[in-house]
C-alpha positions in Angstrom: 0.8 -7.7 -13.5 0.8 -4.2 -11.8 -1.1 -1.6 -13.7 -0.4 2.2 -14.1 -2.7 5.0 -15.0 -3.2 6.2 -18.4 -0.6 8.8 -19.7 -3.6 11.0 -21.0 -5.7 11.0 -17.7 -6.2 14.6 -16.3 -4.7 15.4 -13.2 -6.9 15.3 -9.8 -6.2 16.1 -6.3 -6.2 13.1 -4.1 -9.7 13.9 -3.4 -11.8 14.0 -6.5 -10.1 10.5 -6.9 -11.1 9.3 -3.7 -14.6 10.7 -4.7 -14.4 8.8 -7.7 -13.1 5.8 -6.6 -15.6 5.6 -3.6 -16.1 5.0 -0.2 -14.5 2.9 1.8 -10.6 3.7 1.6 -8.6 1.7 4.0 -5.6 3.9 5.9 -3.7 4.2 9.5 -5.8 4.9 12.4 -4.9 8.6 13.2 -2.3 8.9 15.8 0.9 11.6 16.0 3.5 9.6 14.3 1.8 9.9 11.3 0.7 12.4 8.7 -0.8 11.3 5.0 1.6 12.4 2.5 -0.4 11.9 -0.3 -2.1 8.8 -2.6 -0.8 6.9 -5.6 -4.2 5.5 -8.3 -3.8 2.6 -10.9 -6.7 1.7 -13.1 -7.6 0.6 -16.5 -9.7 1.9 -19.2 -10.2 5.0 -17.4 -11.4 3.4 -14.6 -9.6 3.3 -11.4 -9.8 0.2 -9.3 -7.1 1.2 -7.0 -6.2 3.2 -4.5 -2.2 3.2 -2.1 -1.7 6.2 0.5 1.3 7.5 1.8 2.7 8.5 5.0 5.8 10.6 6.5 6.8 9.1 9.8 7.7 11.6 12.9 10.6 10.9 15.0 9.9 9.5 18.3 9.8 13.0 19.9 7.0 13.4 17.1 9.1 16.0 14.5 8.2 15.1 11.4 11.0 17.7 10.5 9.4 19.1 6.9 11.5 21.1 4.6 10.5 23.8 2.2 10.7 22.5 -1.4 9.2 24.0 -4.6 6.5 21.3 -4.3 5.5 22.1 -0.7 6.6 20.7 2.7 9.0 17.2 2.1 9.1 15.2 5.3 12.6 13.1 5.9 11.3 10.6 6.2 9.1 8.2 4.3 7.1 5.2 6.7 7.7 2.7 4.9 4.4 0.6 5.2 1.5 1.2 2.4 -2.2 0.2 2.3 -4.0 -0.7 -0.6 -7.2 -0.6 -1.5 -8.3 -2.7 -4.2 -11.6 -3.1 -6.6 -12.0 -6.9 -6.6 -12.1 -6.6 -10.3 -8.2 -5.0 -10.7 -8.0 -9.3 -10.6 -11.1 -9.8 -12.6 -10.1 -13.5 -14.2 -7.8 -14.9 -11.2 -8.9 -17.9 -8.7 -8.1 -16.4 -5.5 -8.5 -12.6 -5.9 -7.0 -12.3 -2.5 -3.9 -14.2 -2.6 -3.2 -12.0 -6.0 -3.7 -8.7 -4.4 -1.3 -9.9 -1.3 1.3 -11.0 -4.1 0.8 -8.1 -5.5 1.2 -5.4 -3.4 4.3 -7.2 -1.4 6.1 -7.7 -4.7 5.7 -4.3 -5.6 6.8 -2.7 -2.0 9.9 -4.8 -2.1 10.7 -3.9 -5.2 10.0 -0.6 -5.1 12.3 0.2 -1.8 15.2 -2.3 -3.3 15.3 0.3 -6.2 15.0 3.0 -4.2 18.8 1.8 -2.8 20.1 1.5 -6.8 21.2 4.7 -8.5 20.3 2.4 -11.8 17.0 0.7 -11.0 18.8 -2.5 -11.8 16.1 -3.8 -9.0 13.6 -4.1 -11.3 14.4 -6.7 -13.5 14.2 -8.7 -10.4 10.2 -8.6 -10.4 9.8 -12.2 -12.4 12.0 -13.4 -10.0 11.2 -12.0 -6.7 7.6 -12.9 -7.7 8.5 -16.3 -8.1 9.6 -16.1 -4.3 6.7 -15.0 -3.0 4.4 -16.5 -5.0 5.9 -20.1 -4.2 5.6 -19.1 -0.2 2.4 -20.1 1.6 0.3 -18.0 3.5 -0.6 -18.1 6.8 -4.0 -17.3 8.6 -3.9 -13.8 10.3 -6.4 -10.9 11.2 -6.5 -7.6 9.6 -7.9 -4.7 12.4 -9.8 -2.3 11.2 -11.9 0.0 13.5 -11.7 -2.6 16.0 -12.9 -5.4 14.1 -10.3 -8.1 13.5 -10.8 -9.2 10.0 -10.2 -12.9 8.3 -6.7 -12.2 6.5 -3.9 -13.9 4.8 -0.3 -12.7 5.8 3.1 -13.6 3.9 6.6 -12.6 5.3 9.4 -11.5 2.9 12.7 -10.2 3.5 11.5 -8.4 6.3 8.4 -7.2 4.4 4.7 -8.7 5.7 2.0 -8.5 3.8 -1.5 -9.8 4.8 -4.9 -8.9 2.8 -7.9 -8.9 4.0 -11.4 -8.6 2.2 -13.6 -6.3 3.6 -16.9 -5.3 1.8 -16.9 -5.4 -1.3 -13.0 -4.1 -1.3 -10.1 -6.1 -0.9 -7.7 -4.5 1.6 -3.5 -5.2 1.9 -1.1 -4.0 4.5 2.8 -4.4 3.3 5.3 -2.4 6.3 8.6 -3.6 6.8 8.9 -5.6 10.4 11.1 -2.2 11.4 8.6 -0.1 11.5 5.5 -2.2 13.2 6.8 -0.8 16.3 7.0 2.6 15.6 2.6 3.4 14.7 -0.6 1.6 15.6 -1.0 -0.9 12.8 -5.0 -0.7 13.3 -6.5 0.4 9.6 -9.5 2.7 9.4 -12.4 2.8 6.5 -12.3 6.2 5.4 -15.3 7.3 4.5 
């Protein structure tokens, strides 16, 4: 199940939410082709249990093609890739929290991008089917590079998307990225303190 913020929660800035969530939070290493777009948050009972970072992607010349909008500058290309940082308690009761994080985030991202291509969001009704397909797959052993250290991880591929999850200290870190985006950026992660 994917948890969303309670509607009554007061709007806080990303920096306030990051401070409340506490370090570390993971993101891509700084690079010319990426600009941080913002964060998404989920949790329950007024407690933030997950942080998800979004990025704008520049073209091969480094141009983000930002346009002015009422809500501020908007890029025309969003990276089809996300880094999730979870408190393991968000998967409380699951026998394998790392696998639960991988399944949840890969399924969510896959369907979110499918829904963007639909005018009526009917793809969201496919969530149970996509989840069953993802859960049925056997993950492979992998590594997830963070600050130059390669952490043991598990990895799944589904419909062009690649999900990799690792436990780093008391956090679960999941990178979900479309295979066509990998050559465009450095997929090394860093801990944001």
